[in-house]
N, C-alpha and C positions, 0 to 999 in steps of 0.2 A: 401557550407561550412556554418555550423551553429556555431555561437559564442554566448555563454551564459554568461551574467553578473549576478552575484548573489549579492544581496544587503539586508542589514538589517536596519530598521529604527524605531525610536521612537520619536514622536513629531517633525518631520522634514518636514511636509507637505509644508512649505513655500519654500523649496528648491527642491522639488521633480520634478516639471515640467522642470526646467532648466537641472537638472541632466539627466533626461530621454531623453529629446530632444537631448542633446549633444551626449549621448552614442548611440542613434539610428543613428545619423549622422555619428558617428565614424564607425558604421558597425555591432554593436551587433544585431543579429537577434532575440534573445530571452532574456528576462529579468525576473528573478525570485526574487520576493521581499517578505521578511518576516517582518511583523509588530509586535511590542512588546508593548502591552498595551498603546496605544496612547490616548492622551487627546485632541489633536488639530485637529482631523479629518483626520489624515494621512491615517488611515485604510479605511475610506470612500472614499478618493481620489483613493486609490489603487483598491478598488472594482469597481469604475467607470472606471479606466484605464483598468482593466481586461475586463469589459464589452465592451470597445471600441477596444479591441484586442491588446493593447500596451504592456501588461505584464501579468504575472501570480502572484497572490497574495496568500500568505499563512499566516494565523495568528499564531503567535509564543508566545502567552501570557503565562506567568509563572504560578507558580514559577519554576525556573530552578536551580538545585543544583550547576551546573557548570557555571552558567551565561547564558544569552540569546544567546550570540554569538555561544557558543559551541553547544547548543541545535539546533540552526539554521543550523550549518554546518552538523551536523549528519542528520537532516531532508533533507537538500539539496543533500547529497550524495545518498539518497534513491529516490529522485524525478525523474520522467520520463524525465524531461527536461535535467537533468544532463546526463542521459543515452543516450540521442539523440544528445548531443552536440559533435562537433569536437574540439572546443576550449572553455576554461572556465576561467573566472576571478572572484574572490571574491574581492569586494571592498566596500568602505563606501561612503556615500552621499557627503562627503567633498573631495572626490578624483575624479579627472577628467583625463581620458586618453588623452594624447597630443602627437600625432604622427607627426613626422617631415619629413617623406618620402612619395613619391608618391603623391596622392591626400589627404593625411592626414587621411586615413581610414585604417581599418584592412587589406584589401587585399594588399595594398601597403607595409605594415609592413611585412606581411607573404612572399611577393615576395622578400623582401630584406633579409629575413632569412629563406630560404626554408628548411634548414636542422635543424631548431630549433624544439625541443619538449617543451621547456619552455623559456619564454622571461621575464627577470626581468624588471619590471617597477619601477624605482627608484623614490622615492618621490623628488619633488622639493617644499620646503616649501615656501608658500606665506604668508607674514606677514600682520599684521593689518594696518600698515602705517598710524596710527593716526585716523582711521575711528571710530567715537564714536557711532553714532546713527544707529540703524538697519532700513534699508529701503528696500522696495520690488524692488530691482534691481538685475540683474544677478550677481552672485558671480564672474564669470570670467571677467566681465567688471569692477567691483568695486575694486578688489584686483589684482594689476598688478605689484607689487614689491615683489621680492623673494630673497631667499638665493643665494649666488654665485654658479657658476657651480660646484666647488669642495668644499666640506665641510667635514672636518675631525672630527669636534666636534660640538654639541653632536652627538654621533653615532646614537641615536634614530631618529634624524632628517633626516637621510639619509637611512632609512629603505626602504622597497619596498613591492609591491604586485607582484604576478606572473601570467602571462597569459600562460596557458599550454594546451597541447593536452590532451583531456580526455582519450584517449587510451594510454597514456604514462605509464611509469613503476612506478606507485604509486597507492595506494589503497584508500586514503582518502583526502578530502579537508582539507586545513589548512588556518589560517588567512593570513599568508604572503607567504606561499608556499605549494604545495601539500605534503602530509605526507605519511608515511608508504611505503617507496620504496620497490619494488619487488626485492628480492635478485637475483643477477646475471644479472640483466638487467641494461642498461645504457641509459642516456638521453643526447641529445644535448641541453645544457643550455647556453644561451647567455644573455649578459647584454644589457642595453639600447643603447650602442654604437656599438653593433654587435660583441663584443668579447666573446669568450668562457670563461665561469667561472666554471672550473672543481670543485672548492671547493663547489659550490652550488649543482652541480650535485651529489656530493658525500655525501650531507646531511647537510652541515653546514647552519646556519641561517643568516649569515652575510658575507659581502665581506671581503676578506683579505686586501684589499687596498681601503680606502675611499678617497684617494687623487687624483684619476684620473677622468677626465671628463666622464660623463656617460649618456649624454642625446642626442647623435648625431642622433639616430633613433627615440627614444620615451622616454617620461618622464611621470610621474604621478603627475600632479599638485595637491598639497595637501593644501587645504584652511582650515587648522585646527582651526583657530581662528575666523575669521570673524570680524564683528563689535564688539566693546566692549560690547554693550548692548546684542547682540546675544551670546557672549561668557559667560556672566553671566547665561543666560538661559541654555546654554549647560552644564555649571557646575552643575546646578540644576538637569539636566537630569541624569548625571553620565556617566560612561564608559560602553560600550556594553559588554566588556569581563570581567567585575568585578561586584560583587554585590554592592560594595560601590563605591563612587566617587573617581576618581583619577585625577581630574582636579583642578589646583590651579595656583598660580603665577609661580611656577617652570615650569609647562607645558607651560605657556604663554611665559616666557622668553626664553626657549629653542627653540621656534618656531617662534618668532616674528622677523624674518629675512627679511629685506626689501632693501638690498643693490643693487640689480640689477633689472632693469625694464624688464619684460618679458610679451609681449602681443601675443606671438606666437599662443596661443590657439584660439585666435579670428579669425585666418585665416580660420578656419572651421566654417562656419556660420550655426547655428541651429535656428536662430531667427524665420524662417517661421514655423518650427515645434513647437516652443514654442507658437507662435501666434495661430496655429491650435488647440492646446490643451486648451489654455486659452479661446478660443472662444466657447468651448463646454458649453452648458447651465447648465450642472450639475457640471462639473469639475471647471469651472471658479469661481463660487461662493464659492466652497469648498476651492480653493486656497486662495481667499481673506479672508475667515474665518480663515485659518491657519496662514496667515500673521497677522491678528488682534489678534489671540490667543498669538502669540509670543510677540507682543507689550504689551498686557495686563499682560502676565506672568512676564515680566520684571518689570512692574509697581508694581505688587504684591510683588515681591522679594525685591524691594526697601523699603518696609515697615519694613524690618528686618535688624538689625544692621550688622550681618555677611556679608550679601550680599551687603549692602551699602559700607562696608569696602573693599570688593573685588573690587567693581566698582571704588572706590576711588583710590586704588592701580593701577588699569589699567590706569586710567587717569594720574597718576603721573609717570608712567614708560615709558621711551622713547623706540624706537625700539632697539633690541639687535644688538650687533656687532658680526660678525663672527670672531672666533679666528684665529690668524695667524697659519700657519703650525707648527711653533716652539712651540707655546702654546699648541696646540692640541697634539703634540707629547709628551710633558711632561705629560699631563693628561693621555694619553693612556699608557705611561710607568708605571705610578702609578697604573692604572687599572690592568695591567698585573701582577704587583708585589704583588697585594693585595691577602691575603690568601683566599682560597675558602670558601664559605658560609657553615655553618654547616647544616647537613641534606641533 
């Protein structure tokens, strides 16, 4: 069984080793990584990791009319690793697969859902929890407080990525789910608690019910914020699927949910793999340089008033509170009654 993880990165070398070690431990046999005009040495790290046999690196430098993410997905669809894979997942470097069955690896998940063609990995948002300074520590150990198990609002904070059979009834990769379903063919589509979700199999892009628990078998830990200093650097980088930035205080408030402690991902220990990678005489110094680049970039941004203002707002803003089901229902009702957008 070959499981392929597809990843796109820009200036995220400081987080690369942890992400790769974790997903190798989870059971991904192949990793295809696209780099986008990196300034922190991420591309050099990927070249070294490719030489060591840990992944395949493709440069995805622009310009891209539709944004780098869509260009990457089109290239990944054509790549031989995609054709050779049995299962495929497209995800980001701040997303970590967290399996709760078997020995916490992919074979255990597939054994629990043998009839599945697609498995929805629902985000669990891990908030900032007041961490100000960026340090070179594993993300999964630093950020251990998350959104509650059910979260009806904001709907964006309970989106998902999809682990799917490459031979399933679809033609193209998508950001959150495979696209272009083949007419007349059906798929067995299951959520993270092992329930069938026919609305997703039929082509919808979201759950019909956000109020039920969805992490019994698997969840996708989403560390969207990180430390406050690191978030400022992330805002400077911008969004992968847009030419312009889309990161601001609104993005922060909707994701800074810290109500529940969740350390379950630490039960799968990838520390020995991290240590093996960092001990490499080429990769280790490149990692250290990427860490220093991130610290230096933050210091540079603090010389400009707009970035200082953003950092000040982060310092002033407490963790967000999850809305009660009643509050969320009222917002959802307004959303459904709003007139459709023009065009």
